[in-house]
All heavy atoms as a GROMACS GRO file, in nm:
protein
  623
    1MET      N    1   2.643   5.424   8.238
    1MET     CA    2   2.686   5.327   8.338
    1MET      C    3   2.821   5.373   8.394
    1MET      O    4   2.910   5.412   8.319
    1MET     CB    5   2.698   5.189   8.274
    1MET     CG    6   2.760   5.088   8.368
    1MET     SD    7   2.728   4.915   8.330
    1MET     CE    8   2.842   4.883   8.201
    2PRO      N    9   2.839   5.367   8.527
    2PRO     CA   10   2.965   5.410   8.587
    2PRO      C   11   3.078   5.318   8.545
    2PRO      O   12   3.059   5.201   8.515
    2PRO     CB   13   2.941   5.398   8.737
    2PRO     CG   14   2.798   5.365   8.757
    2PRO     CD   15   2.742   5.325   8.625
    3ASP      N   16   3.199   5.375   8.540
    3ASP     CA   17   3.315   5.290   8.518
    3ASP      C   18   3.406   5.303   8.640
    3ASP      O   19   3.382   5.382   8.729
    3ASP     CB   20   3.388   5.326   8.389
    3ASP     CG   21   3.450   5.464   8.393
    3ASP    OD1   22   3.480   5.515   8.503
    3ASP    OD2   23   3.471   5.522   8.286
    4ASN      N   24   3.507   5.220   8.644
    4ASN     CA   25   3.596   5.219   8.760
    4ASN      C   26   3.727   5.289   8.732
    4ASN      O   27   3.825   5.266   8.801
    4ASN     CB   28   3.620   5.074   8.804
    4ASN     CG   29   3.492   5.010   8.855
    4ASN    OD1   30   3.415   5.074   8.925
    4ASN    ND2   31   3.468   4.886   8.819
    5ALA      N   32   3.731   5.377   8.632
    5ALA     CA   33   3.854   5.443   8.593
    5ALA      C   34   3.912   5.529   8.705
    5ALA      O   35   4.033   5.539   8.720
    5ALA     CB   36   3.831   5.529   8.469
    6GLY      N   37   3.827   5.592   8.787
    6GLY     CA   38   3.875   5.680   8.892
    6GLY      C   39   3.900   5.612   9.025
    6GLY      O   40   3.930   5.676   9.123
    7VAL      N   41   3.887   5.479   9.026
    7VAL     CA   42   3.901   5.406   9.151
    7VAL      C   43   4.014   5.306   9.137
    7VAL      O   44   4.025   5.236   9.037
    7VAL     CB   45   3.770   5.329   9.183
    7VAL    CG1   46   3.781   5.255   9.315
    7VAL    CG2   47   3.652   5.425   9.186
    8LYS      N   48   4.099   5.299   9.236
    8LYS     CA   49   4.210   5.205   9.233
    8LYS      C   50   4.161   5.064   9.263
    8LYS      O   51   4.097   5.041   9.364
    8LYS     CB   52   4.315   5.245   9.337
    8LYS     CG   53   4.434   5.153   9.340
    8LYS     CD   54   4.534   5.197   9.444
    8LYS     CE   55   4.648   5.099   9.452
    8LYS     NZ   56   4.740   5.131   9.560
    9ARG      N   57   4.189   4.973   9.174
    9ARG     CA   58   4.152   4.834   9.197
    9ARG      C   59   4.243   4.774   9.302
    9ARG      O   60   4.365   4.786   9.294
    9ARG     CB   61   4.162   4.755   9.068
    9ARG     CG   62   4.120   4.612   9.084
    9ARG     CD   63   4.127   4.543   8.953
    9ARG     NE   64   4.080   4.407   8.970
    9ARG     CZ   65   4.037   4.332   8.872
    9ARG    NH1   66   4.034   4.380   8.751
    9ARG    NH2   67   3.997   4.210   8.894
   10TYR      N   68   4.184   4.712   9.399
   10TYR     CA   69   4.262   4.658   9.509
   10TYR      C   70   4.280   4.507   9.496
   10TYR      O   71   4.386   4.454   9.521
   10TYR     CB   72   4.195   4.692   9.643
   10TYR     CG   73   4.278   4.655   9.763
   10TYR    CD1   74   4.385   4.733   9.800
   10TYR    CD2   75   4.251   4.541   9.837
   10TYR    CE1   76   4.462   4.700   9.909
   10TYR    CE2   77   4.327   4.507   9.946
   10TYR     CZ   78   4.433   4.587   9.982
   10TYR     OH   79   4.508   4.553  10.090
   11TYR      N   80   4.176   4.437   9.454
   11TYR     CA   81   4.183   4.292   9.451
   11TYR      C   82   4.071   4.236   9.365
   11TYR      O   83   3.967   4.300   9.348
   11TYR     CB   84   4.170   4.237   9.594
   11TYR     CG   85   4.222   4.098   9.611
   11TYR    CD1   86   4.357   4.072   9.627
   11TYR    CD2   87   4.135   3.991   9.612
   11TYR    CE1   88   4.404   3.943   9.644
   11TYR    CE2   89   4.180   3.861   9.628
   11TYR     CZ   90   4.315   3.837   9.644
   11TYR     OH   91   4.361   3.710   9.661
   12SER      N   92   4.092   4.116   9.314
   12SER     CA   93   3.988   4.041   9.245
   12SER      C   94   3.986   3.902   9.307
   12SER      O   95   4.092   3.841   9.327
   12SER     CB   96   4.018   4.032   9.096
   12SER     OG   97   3.918   3.959   9.030
   13HIS      N   98   3.867   3.854   9.341
   13HIS     CA   99   3.856   3.724   9.405
   13HIS      C  100   3.742   3.646   9.341
   13HIS      O  101   3.628   3.694   9.338
   13HIS     CB  102   3.831   3.742   9.555
   13HIS     CG  103   3.833   3.615   9.633
   13HIS    ND1  104   3.946   3.538   9.650
   13HIS    CD2  105   3.734   3.549   9.697
   13HIS    CE1  106   3.917   3.432   9.723
   13HIS    NE2  107   3.788   3.436   9.752
   14LEU      N  108   3.774   3.529   9.288
   14LEU     CA  109   3.676   3.443   9.221
   14LEU      C  110   3.594   3.520   9.117
   14LEU      O  111   3.474   3.504   9.104
   14LEU     CB  112   3.583   3.377   9.324
   14LEU     CG  113   3.651   3.285   9.426
   14LEU    CD1  114   3.549   3.234   9.527
   14LEU    CD2  115   3.720   3.169   9.356
   15GLY      N  116   3.662   3.607   9.043
   15GLY     CA  117   3.598   3.683   8.937
   15GLY      C  118   3.521   3.806   8.981
   15GLY      O  119   3.460   3.873   8.899
   16LYS      N  120   3.523   3.838   9.109
   16LYS     CA  121   3.453   3.957   9.160
   16LYS      C  122   3.555   4.066   9.190
   16LYS      O  123   3.660   4.041   9.249
   16LYS     CB  124   3.377   3.925   9.289
   16LYS     CG  125   3.274   3.816   9.275
   16LYS     CD  126   3.158   3.860   9.191
   16LYS     CE  127   3.051   3.752   9.187
   16LYS     NZ  128   2.942   3.785   9.102
   17ASP      N  129   3.524   4.187   9.148
   17ASP     CA  130   3.613   4.301   9.171
   17ASP      C  131   3.586   4.364   9.307
   17ASP      O  132   3.471   4.381   9.347
   17ASP     CB  133   3.594   4.407   9.063
   17ASP     CG  134   3.645   4.361   8.928
   17ASP    OD1  135   3.745   4.287   8.924
   17ASP    OD2  136   3.584   4.398   8.826
   18ILE      N  137   3.695   4.397   9.376
   18ILE     CA  138   3.688   4.462   9.507
   18ILE      C  139   3.773   4.588   9.497
   18ILE      O  140   3.888   4.582   9.455
   18ILE     CB  141   3.744   4.370   9.618
   18ILE    CG1  142   3.673   4.234   9.617
   18ILE    CG2  143   3.730   4.438   9.754
   18ILE    CD1  144   3.743   4.128   9.699
   19PHE      N  145   3.716   4.702   9.536
   19PHE     CA  146   3.785   4.831   9.524
   19PHE      C  147   3.795   4.900   9.659
   19PHE      O  148   3.702   4.894   9.739
   19PHE     CB  149   3.709   4.923   9.428
   19PHE     CG  150   3.703   4.871   9.288
   19PHE    CD1  151   3.601   4.788   9.248
   19PHE    CD2  152   3.802   4.904   9.198
   19PHE    CE1  153   3.596   4.739   9.119
   19PHE    CE2  154   3.798   4.856   9.068
   19PHE     CZ  155   3.694   4.772   9.028
   20ILE      N  156   3.906   4.966   9.680
   20ILE     CA  157   3.922   5.054   9.796
   20ILE      C  158   3.876   5.192   9.750
   20ILE      O  159   3.916   5.238   9.643
   20ILE     CB  160   4.069   5.064   9.839
   20ILE    CG1  161   4.120   4.930   9.888
   20ILE    CG2  162   4.087   5.173   9.943
   20ILE    CD1  163   4.097   4.902  10.033
   21THR      N  164   3.792   5.258   9.828
   21THR     CA  165   3.746   5.391   9.791
   21THR      C  166   3.775   5.489   9.904
   21THR      O  167   3.797   5.449  10.017
   21THR     CB  168   3.595   5.394   9.761
   21THR    OG1  169   3.523   5.384   9.884
   21THR    CG2  170   3.555   5.282   9.668
   22ALA      N  171   3.769   5.614   9.871
   22ALA     CA  172   3.793   5.720   9.969
   22ALA      C  173   3.670   5.747  10.053
   22ALA      O  174   3.667   5.841  10.130
   22ALA     CB  175   3.838   5.847   9.899
   23GLY      N  176   3.568   5.664  10.041
   23GLY     CA  177   3.448   5.682  10.120
   23GLY      C  178   3.321   5.687  10.039
   23GLY      O  179   3.213   5.686  10.092
   24SER      N  180   3.334   5.688   9.906
   24SER     CA  181   3.217   5.693   9.820
   24SER      C  182   3.217   5.573   9.727
   24SER      O  183   3.321   5.534   9.673
   24SER     CB  184   3.219   5.821   9.737
   24SER     OG  185   3.114   5.818   9.643
   25ALA      N  186   3.101   5.516   9.708
   25ALA     CA  187   3.087   5.401   9.618
   25ALA      C  188   3.022   5.441   9.487
   25ALA      O  189   2.994   5.356   9.403
   25ALA     CB  190   3.006   5.292   9.687
   26LYS      N  191   2.999   5.569   9.465
   26LYS     CA  192   2.923   5.612   9.348
   26LYS      C  193   2.993   5.586   9.215
   26LYS      O  194   2.929   5.580   9.112
   26LYS     CB  195   2.885   5.760   9.359
   26LYS     CG  196   3.001   5.855   9.358
   26LYS     CD  197   2.955   5.998   9.377
   26LYS     CE  198   3.074   6.091   9.390
   26LYS     NZ  199   3.035   6.225   9.422
   27GLU      N  200   3.125   5.567   9.215
   27GLU     CA  201   3.196   5.540   9.091
   27GLU      C  202   3.211   5.392   9.061
   27GLU      O  203   3.264   5.355   8.958
   27GLU     CB  204   3.335   5.604   9.096
   27GLU     CG  205   3.333   5.754   9.100
   27GLU     CD  206   3.473   5.813   9.100
   27GLU    OE1  207   3.570   5.740   9.078
   27GLU    OE2  208   3.483   5.934   9.122
   28LEU      N  209   3.162   5.306   9.148
   28LEU     CA  210   3.177   5.162   9.128
   28LEU      C  211   3.072   5.108   9.033
   28LEU      O  212   2.957   5.150   9.034
   28LEU     CB  213   3.169   5.089   9.261
   28LEU     CG  214   3.276   5.124   9.364
   28LEU    CD1  215   3.254   5.046   9.492
   28LEU    CD2  216   3.414   5.098   9.309
   29ALA      N  217   3.113   5.013   8.952
   29ALA     CA  218   3.023   4.950   8.855
   29ALA      C  219   2.937   4.844   8.925
   29ALA      O  220   2.977   4.786   9.025
   29ALA     CB  221   3.105   4.885   8.743
   30PRO      N  222   2.817   4.817   8.870
   30PRO     CA  223   2.732   4.712   8.926
   30PRO      C  224   2.807   4.579   8.936
   30PRO      O  225   2.884   4.543   8.848
   30PRO     CB  226   2.616   4.704   8.828
   30PRO     CG  227   2.608   4.843   8.771
   30PRO     CD  228   2.752   4.888   8.760
   31GLY      N  229   2.782   4.508   9.045
   31GLY     CA  230   2.844   4.378   9.068
   31GLY      C  231   2.974   4.384   9.146
   31GLY      O  232   3.024   4.281   9.189
   32SER      N  233   3.029   4.503   9.164
   32SER     CA  234   3.156   4.512   9.236
   32SER      C  235   3.133   4.539   9.384
   32SER      O  236   3.025   4.575   9.428
   32SER     CB  237   3.245   4.621   9.175
   32SER     OG  238   3.184   4.746   9.179
   33PHE      N  239   3.239   4.516   9.460
   33PHE     CA  240   3.239   4.540   9.603
   33PHE      C  241   3.329   4.659   9.631
   33PHE      O  242   3.428   4.680   9.561
   33PHE     CB  243   3.295   4.418   9.678
   33PHE     CG  244   3.205   4.299   9.674
   33PHE    CD1  245   3.208   4.212   9.567
   33PHE    CD2  246   3.116   4.275   9.778
   33PHE    CE1  247   3.125   4.101   9.562
   33PHE    CE2  248   3.032   4.164   9.774
   33PHE     CZ  249   3.037   4.078   9.666
   34GLY      N  250   3.295   4.735   9.733
   34GLY     CA  251   3.378   4.848   9.774
   34GLY      C  252   3.415   4.837   9.920
   34GLY      O  253   3.334   4.794  10.003
   35ILE      N  254   3.537   4.873   9.949
   35ILE     CA  255   3.583   4.888  10.086
   35ILE      C  256   3.602   5.037  10.103
   35ILE      O  257   3.691   5.097  10.042
   35ILE     CB  258   3.713   4.809  10.110
   35ILE    CG1  259   3.688   4.660  10.088
   35ILE    CG2  260   3.767   4.836  10.250
   35ILE    CD1  261   3.812   4.574  10.091
   36CYS      N  262   3.514   5.100  10.179
   36CYS     CA  263   3.505   5.246  10.186
   36CYS      C  264   3.563   5.299  10.316
   36CYS      O  265   3.526   5.255  10.425
   36CYS     CB  266   3.360   5.289  10.174
   36CYS     SG  267   3.279   5.232  10.024
   37ALA      N  268   3.651   5.397  10.301
   37ALA     CA  269   3.710   5.462  10.418
   37ALA      C  270   3.605   5.550  10.486
   37ALA      O  271   3.530   5.621  10.421
   37ALA     CB  272   3.828   5.549  10.376
   38ILE      N  273   3.601   5.542  10.618
   38ILE     CA  274   3.512   5.626  10.697
   38ILE      C  275   3.602   5.726  10.769
   38ILE      O  276   3.692   5.686  10.843
   38ILE     CB  277   3.431   5.544  10.799
   38ILE    CG1  278   3.352   5.436  10.726
   38ILE    CG2  279   3.340   5.634  10.881
   38ILE    CD1  280   3.295   5.331  10.818
   39GLY      N  281   3.579   5.853  10.745
   39GLY     CA  282   3.665   5.955  10.805
   39GLY      C  283   3.809   5.940  10.760
   39GLY      O  284   3.901   5.952  10.840
   40GLY      N  285   3.828   5.912  10.631
   40GLY     CA  286   3.963   5.894  10.578
   40GLY      C  287   4.028   5.766  10.626
   40GLY      O  288   4.149   5.749  10.614
   41GLY      N  289   3.952   5.676  10.683
   41GLY     CA  290   4.004   5.550  10.736
   41GLY      C  291   4.028   5.556  10.886
   41GLY      O  292   4.042   5.454  10.951
   42ALA      N  293   4.029   5.677  10.941
   42ALA     CA  294   4.054   5.692  11.085
   42ALA      C  295   3.940   5.635  11.169
   42ALA      O  296   3.963   5.592  11.282
   42ALA     CB  297   4.074   5.840  11.118
   43GLU      N  298   3.819   5.634  11.113
   43GLU     CA  299   3.703   5.582  11.186
   43GLU      C  300   3.669   5.439  11.147
   43GLU      O  301   3.574   5.382  11.198
   43GLU     CB  302   3.583   5.673  11.162
   43GLU     CG  303   3.605   5.814  11.214
   43GLU     CD  304   3.490   5.906  11.177
   43GLU    OE1  305   3.374   5.861  11.183
   43GLU    OE2  306   3.518   6.021  11.142
   44GLY      N  307   3.744   5.382  11.055
   44GLY     CA  308   3.722   5.245  11.014
   44GLY      C  309   3.695   5.233  10.865
   44GLY      O  310   3.708   5.328  10.789
   45TRP      N  311   3.656   5.113  10.826
   45TRP     CA  312   3.630   5.079  10.686
   45TRP      C  313   3.499   5.002  10.678
   45TRP      O  314   3.476   4.909  10.754
   45TRP     CB  315   3.745   4.994  10.633
   45TRP     CG  316   3.874   5.068  10.634
   45TRP    CD1  317   3.958   5.083  10.742
   45TRP    CD2  318   3.931   5.142  10.528
   45TRP    NE1  319   4.065   5.161  10.706
   45TRP    CE2  320   4.052   5.199  10.576
   45TRP    CE3  321   3.894   5.165  10.396
   45TRP    CZ2  322   4.134   5.276  10.497
   45TRP    CZ3  323   3.976   5.243  10.316
   45TRP    CH2  324   4.094   5.297  10.367
   46SER      N  325   3.414   5.041  10.585
   46SER     CA  326   3.287   4.971  10.564
   46SER      C  327   3.294   4.893  10.433
   46SER      O  328   3.380   4.919  10.349
   46SER     CB  329   3.170   5.069  10.562
   46SER     OG  330   3.179   5.152  10.449
   47ILE      N  331   3.202   4.800  10.417
   47ILE     CA  332   3.196   4.718  10.297
   47ILE      C  333   3.060   4.739  10.231
   47ILE      O  334   2.957   4.733  10.297
   47ILE     CB  335   3.214   4.569  10.330
   47ILE    CG1  336   3.351   4.546  10.392
   47ILE    CG2  337   3.196   4.484  10.206
   47ILE    CD1  338   3.370   4.406  10.443
   48VAL      N  339   3.063   4.761  10.099
   48VAL     CA  340   2.940   4.778  10.023
   48VAL      C  341   2.943   4.686   9.901
   48VAL      O  342   3.050   4.644   9.856
   48VAL     CB  343   2.919   4.924   9.978
   48VAL    CG1  344   2.906   5.016  10.098
   48VAL    CG2  345   3.030   4.971   9.887
   49HIS      N  346   2.824   4.658   9.850
   49HIS     CA  347   2.810   4.586   9.724
   49HIS      C  348   2.720   4.669   9.634
   49HIS      O  349   2.619   4.723   9.680
   49HIS     CB  350   2.749   4.448   9.747
   49HIS     CG  351   2.735   4.371   9.620
   49HIS    ND1  352   2.614   4.358   9.555
   49HIS    CD2  353   2.826   4.303   9.547
   49HIS    CE1  354   2.632   4.285   9.446
   49HIS    NE2  355   2.759   4.251   9.438
   50ILE      N  356   2.757   4.677   9.507
   50ILE     CA  357   2.678   4.754   9.411
   50ILE      C  358   2.589   4.655   9.335
   50ILE      O  359   2.639   4.562   9.270
   50ILE     CB  360   2.769   4.829   9.311
   50ILE    CG1  361   2.878   4.908   9.384
   50ILE    CG2  362   2.684   4.921   9.222
   50ILE    CD1  363   2.831   5.002   9.491
   51GLY      N  364   2.459   4.675   9.346
   51GLY     CA  365   2.362   4.587   9.280
   51GLY      C  366   2.352   4.613   9.132
   51GLY      O  367   2.412   4.707   9.079
   52PRO      N  368   2.272   4.532   9.062
   52PRO     CA  369   2.260   4.543   8.916
   52PRO      C  370   2.208   4.678   8.868
   52PRO      O  371   2.239   4.720   8.757
   52PRO     CB  372   2.163   4.432   8.878
   52PRO     CG  373   2.132   4.357   9.001
   52PRO     CD  374   2.194   4.426   9.117
   53GLU      N  375   2.130   4.745   8.948
   53GLU     CA  376   2.075   4.876   8.910
   53GLU      C  377   2.159   4.992   8.966
   53GLU      O  378   2.116   5.107   8.960
   53GLU     CB  379   1.931   4.888   8.959
   53GLU     CG  380   1.839   4.780   8.907
   53GLU     CD  381   1.825   4.783   8.756
   53GLU    OE1  382   1.816   4.893   8.698
   53GLU    OE2  383   1.825   4.674   8.696
   54GLY      N  384   2.274   4.960   9.024
   54GLY     CA  385   2.359   5.064   9.081
   54GLY      C  386   2.327   5.097   9.226
   54GLY      O  387   2.387   5.187   9.283
   55ASP      N  388   2.233   5.023   9.285
   55ASP     CA  389   2.198   5.047   9.424
   55ASP      C  390   2.310   4.995   9.515
   55ASP      O  391   2.372   4.894   9.487
   55ASP     CB  392   2.064   4.982   9.460
   55ASP     CG  393   2.057   4.835   9.418
   55ASP    OD1  394   2.104   4.805   9.308
   55ASP    OD2  395   2.007   4.753   9.496
   56VAL      N  396   2.335   5.068   9.623
   56VAL     CA  397   2.445   5.035   9.713
   56VAL      C  398   2.389   4.968   9.839
   56VAL      O  399   2.302   5.023   9.905
   56VAL     CB  400   2.524   5.163   9.753
   56VAL    CG1  401   2.635   5.130   9.850
   56VAL    CG2  402   2.578   5.232   9.629
   57ALA      N  403   2.442   4.850   9.870
   57ALA     CA  404   2.401   4.778   9.992
   57ALA      C  405   2.519   4.777  10.088
   57ALA      O  406   2.629   4.734  10.053
   57ALA     CB  407   2.361   4.635   9.958
   58ASP      N  408   2.497   4.827  10.209
   58ASP     CA  409   2.599   4.825  10.314
   58ASP      C  410   2.600   4.685  10.374
   58ASP      O  411   2.502   4.642  10.434
   58ASP     CB  412   2.567   4.929  10.421
   58ASP     CG  413   2.671   4.939  10.530
   58ASP    OD1  414   2.764   4.854  10.534
   58ASP    OD2  415   2.662   5.031  10.611
   59LEU      N  416   2.709   4.611  10.357
   59LEU     CA  417   2.714   4.472  10.402
   59LEU      C  418   2.760   4.458  10.547
   59LEU      O  419   2.744   4.352  10.605
   59LEU     CB  420   2.808   4.391  10.312
   59LEU     CG  421   2.769   4.387  10.165
   59LEU    CD1  422   2.869   4.304  10.087
   59LEU    CD2  423   2.628   4.333  10.147
   60GLY      N  424   2.816   4.563  10.602
   60GLY     CA  425   2.866   4.553  10.738
   60GLY      C  426   2.768   4.595  10.845
   60GLY      O  427   2.789   4.570  10.962
   61GLY      N  428   2.660   4.660  10.803
   61GLY     CA  429   2.564   4.712  10.901
   61GLY      C  430   2.633   4.809  10.995
   61GLY      O  431   2.694   4.905  10.951
   62GLU      N  432   2.627   4.783  11.122
   62GLU     CA  433   2.690   4.870  11.221
   62GLU      C  434   2.833   4.830  11.251
   62GLU      O  435   2.899   4.890  11.334
   62GLU     CB  436   2.606   4.869  11.349
   62GLU     CG  437   2.463   4.906  11.323
   62GLU     CD  438   2.416   5.017  11.413
   62GLU    OE1  439   2.488   5.052  11.508
   62GLU    OE2  440   2.308   5.069  11.385
   63TYR      N  441   2.880   4.724  11.186
   63TYR     CA  442   3.015   4.675  11.212
   63TYR      C  443   3.111   4.734  11.110
   63TYR      O  444   3.087   4.727  10.990
   63TYR     CB  445   3.018   4.522  11.204
   63TYR     CG  446   3.152   4.464  11.238
   63TYR    CD1  447   3.196   4.458  11.370
   63TYR    CD2  448   3.236   4.416  11.138
   63TYR    CE1  449   3.320   4.406  11.401
   63TYR    CE2  450   3.359   4.364  11.169
   63TYR     CZ  451   3.400   4.360  11.301
   63TYR     OH  452   3.524   4.309  11.331
   64TYR      N  453   3.219   4.790  11.157
   64TYR     CA  454   3.322   4.845  11.070
   64TYR      C  455   3.455   4.779  11.101
   64TYR      O  456   3.477   4.731  11.211
   64TYR     CB  457   3.332   4.997  11.088
   64TYR     CG  458   3.204   5.068  11.055
   64TYR    CD1  459   3.128   5.129  11.154
   64TYR    CD2  460   3.157   5.071  10.926
   64TYR    CE1  461   3.009   5.192  11.124
   64TYR    CE2  462   3.038   5.133  10.894
   64TYR     CZ  463   2.965   5.194  10.994
   64TYR     OH  464   2.848   5.255  10.963
   65PHE      N  465   3.542   4.776  11.005
   65PHE     CA  466   3.672   4.712  11.018
   65PHE      C  467   3.779   4.815  11.048
   65PHE      O  468   3.773   4.929  11.002
   65PHE     CB  469   3.706   4.636  10.890
   65PHE     CG  470   3.607   4.526  10.862
   65PHE    CD1  471   3.491   4.551  10.791
   65PHE    CD2  472   3.629   4.399  10.909
   65PHE    CE1  473   3.398   4.451  10.766
   65PHE    CE2  474   3.538   4.298  10.886
   65PHE     CZ  475   3.423   4.324  10.815
   66ALA      N  476   3.881   4.774  11.124
   66ALA     CA  477   3.989   4.866  11.164
   66ALA      C  478   4.082   4.895  11.047
   66ALA      O  479   4.136   5.006  11.038
   66ALA     CB  480   4.067   4.807  11.280
   67THR      N  481   4.101   4.798  10.958
   67THR     CA  482   4.193   4.817  10.845
   67THR      C  483   4.127   4.769  10.716
   67THR      O  484   4.037   4.683  10.720
   67THR     CB  485   4.324   4.737  10.866
   67THR    OG1  486   4.293   4.597  10.860
   67THR    CG2  487   4.392   4.772  10.997
   68PRO      N  488   4.173   4.818  10.602
   68PRO     CA  489   4.118   4.769  10.476
   68PRO      C  490   4.153   4.622  10.453
   68PRO      O  491   4.078   4.550  10.389
   68PRO     CB  492   4.180   4.859  10.370
   68PRO     CG  493   4.298   4.924  10.435
   68PRO     CD  494   4.269   4.927  10.581
   69GLU      N  495   4.265   4.576  10.508
   69GLU     CA  496   4.302   4.436  10.494
   69GLU      C  497   4.203   4.343  10.564
   69GLU      O  498   4.169   4.237  10.511
   69GLU     CB  499   4.445   4.413  10.547
   69GLU     CG  500   4.553   4.480  10.465
   69GLU     CD  501   4.572   4.629  10.496
   69GLU    OE1  502   4.518   4.678  10.596
   69GLU    OE2  503   4.641   4.696  10.417
   70GLU      N  504   4.157   4.383  10.683
   70GLU     CA  505   4.055   4.304  10.753
   70GLU      C  506   3.926   4.301  10.673
   70GLU      O  507   3.862   4.196  10.661
   70GLU     CB  508   4.027   4.363  10.891
   70GLU     CG  509   4.138   4.345  10.991
   70GLU     CD  510   4.107   4.414  11.124
   70GLU    OE1  511   3.995   4.466  11.143
   70GLU    OE2  512   4.196   4.415  11.210
   71ALA      N  513   3.888   4.415  10.618
   71ALA     CA  514   3.767   4.422  10.536
   71ALA      C  515   3.781   4.335  10.412
   71ALA      O  516   3.686   4.266  10.372
   71ALA     CB  517   3.738   4.567  10.499
   72LEU      N  518   3.898   4.336  10.351
   72LEU     CA  519   3.922   4.255  10.232
   72LEU      C  520   3.904   4.106  10.263
   72LEU      O  521   3.840   4.034  10.186
   72LEU     CB  522   4.062   4.282  10.177
   72LEU     CG  523   4.104   4.196  10.058
   72LEU    CD1  524   4.013   4.220   9.939
   72LEU    CD2  525   4.249   4.222  10.023
   73GLU      N  526   3.958   4.060  10.373
   73GLU     CA  527   3.943   3.919  10.410
   73GLU      C  528   3.796   3.883  10.429
   73GLU      O  529   3.752   3.777  10.388
   73GLU     CB  530   4.024   3.887  10.535
   73GLU     CG  531   4.174   3.887  10.511
   73GLU     CD  532   4.216   3.794  10.398
   73GLU    OE1  533   4.172   3.677  10.396
   73GLU    OE2  534   4.293   3.839  10.311
   74PHE      N  535   3.718   3.973  10.490
   74PHE     CA  536   3.576   3.949  10.510
   74PHE      C  537   3.503   3.943  10.375
   74PHE      O  538   3.420   3.854  10.354
   74PHE     CB  539   3.517   4.059  10.598
   74PHE     CG  540   3.372   4.037  10.631
   74PHE    CD1  541   3.334   3.944  10.727
   74PHE    CD2  542   3.273   4.110  10.567
   74PHE    CE1  543   3.201   3.924  10.758
   74PHE    CE2  544   3.139   4.091  10.598
   74PHE     CZ  545   3.103   3.998  10.694
   75VAL      N  546   3.536   4.034  10.284
   75VAL     CA  547   3.472   4.034  10.152
   75VAL      C  548   3.504   3.904  10.079
   75VAL      O  549   3.416   3.844  10.015
   75VAL     CB  550   3.517   4.155  10.068
   75VAL    CG1  551   3.469   4.144   9.924
   75VAL    CG2  552   3.467   4.285  10.128
   76LYS      N  553   3.626   3.859  10.087
   76LYS     CA  554   3.663   3.734  10.021
   76LYS      C  555   3.582   3.616  10.075
   76LYS      O  556   3.536   3.530  10.000
   76LYS     CB  557   3.813   3.708  10.036
   76LYS     CG  558   3.895   3.804   9.951
   76LYS     CD  559   4.044   3.806   9.974
   76LYS     CE  560   4.114   3.685  10.016
   76LYS     NZ  561   4.259   3.702  10.034
   77GLU      N  562   3.559   3.615  10.206
   77GLU     CA  563   3.476   3.509  10.265
   77GLU      C  564   3.333   3.519  10.216
   77GLU      O  565   3.269   3.417  10.186
   77GLU     CB  566   3.482   3.518  10.418
   77GLU     CG  567   3.615   3.477  10.476
   77GLU     CD  568   3.621   3.493  10.626
   77GLU    OE1  569   3.515   3.494  10.692
   77GLU    OE2  570   3.733   3.504  10.679
   78LEU      N  571   3.279   3.642  10.206
   78LEU     CA  572   3.143   3.660  10.154
   78LEU      C  573   3.131   3.609  10.012
   78LEU      O  574   3.034   3.541   9.978
   78LEU     CB  575   3.104   3.808  10.159
   78LEU     CG  576   3.069   3.869  10.292
   78LEU    CD1  577   3.040   4.018  10.274
   78LEU    CD2  578   2.950   3.800  10.354
   79ILE      N  579   3.229   3.642   9.930
   79ILE     CA  580   3.227   3.599   9.789
   79ILE      C  581   3.227   3.447   9.780
   79ILE      O  582   3.157   3.389   9.698
   79ILE     CB  583   3.345   3.661   9.712
   79ILE    CG1  584   3.322   3.813   9.697
   79ILE    CG2  585   3.363   3.596   9.577
   79ILE    CD1  586   3.442   3.890   9.645
   80GLN      N  587   3.303   3.382   9.867
   80GLN     CA  588   3.312   3.236   9.863
   80GLN      C  589   3.179   3.168   9.897
   80GLN      O  590   3.150   3.060   9.846
   80GLN     CB  591   3.421   3.187   9.958
   80GLN     CG  592   3.559   3.218   9.905
   80GLN     CD  593   3.669   3.183  10.002
   80GLN    OE1  594   3.647   3.172  10.122
   80GLN    NE2  595   3.789   3.166   9.951
   81ILE      N  596   3.097   3.232   9.981
   81ILE     CA  597   2.970   3.169  10.018
   81ILE      C  598   2.852   3.216   9.932
   81ILE      O  599   2.742   3.162   9.943
   81ILE     CB  600   2.937   3.190  10.167
   81ILE    CG1  601   2.918   3.339  10.201
   81ILE    CG2  602   3.041   3.126  10.255
   81ILE    CD1  603   2.866   3.364  10.342
   82MET      N  604   2.877   3.312   9.842
   82MET     CA  605   2.772   3.360   9.753
   82MET      C  606   2.739   3.254   9.648
   82MET      O  607   2.829   3.183   9.600
   82MET     CB  608   2.817   3.488   9.679
   82MET     CG  609   2.823   3.610   9.766
   82MET     SD  610   2.892   3.753   9.677
   82MET     CE  611   2.780   3.769   9.541
   83PRO      N  612   2.611   3.242   9.612
   83PRO     CA  613   2.577   3.149   9.502
   83PRO      C  614   2.641   3.197   9.372
   83PRO      O  615   2.658   3.317   9.350
   83PRO     CB  616   2.426   3.154   9.494
   83PRO     CG  617   2.383   3.271   9.576
   83PRO     CD  618   2.497   3.311   9.663
   84ALA      N  619   2.677   3.103   9.288
   84ALA     CA  620   2.743   3.135   9.161
   84ALA      C  621   2.651   3.206   9.064
   84ALA      O  622   2.537   3.206   9.066
   84ALA     CB  623   2.798   3.010   9.097
   0.00000   0.00000   0.00000
């Protein structure tokens, strides 16, 4: 099972971990969220969620955020509306 040792923890919201990554979500543990840099952040930031089996779901679709802070606020809103 992957661990988050190589990834800097950015925030925790309502018990859910959110990580900033350099563009890869492969090191994230199941159940966590990732804010992934696209082109080193120059092209934007995407949001992913890691499922129970390690599968990665892109939550932003074709929409990307200009800053990781904007992406973080969006993730926090998603977490708040998720069923417990």
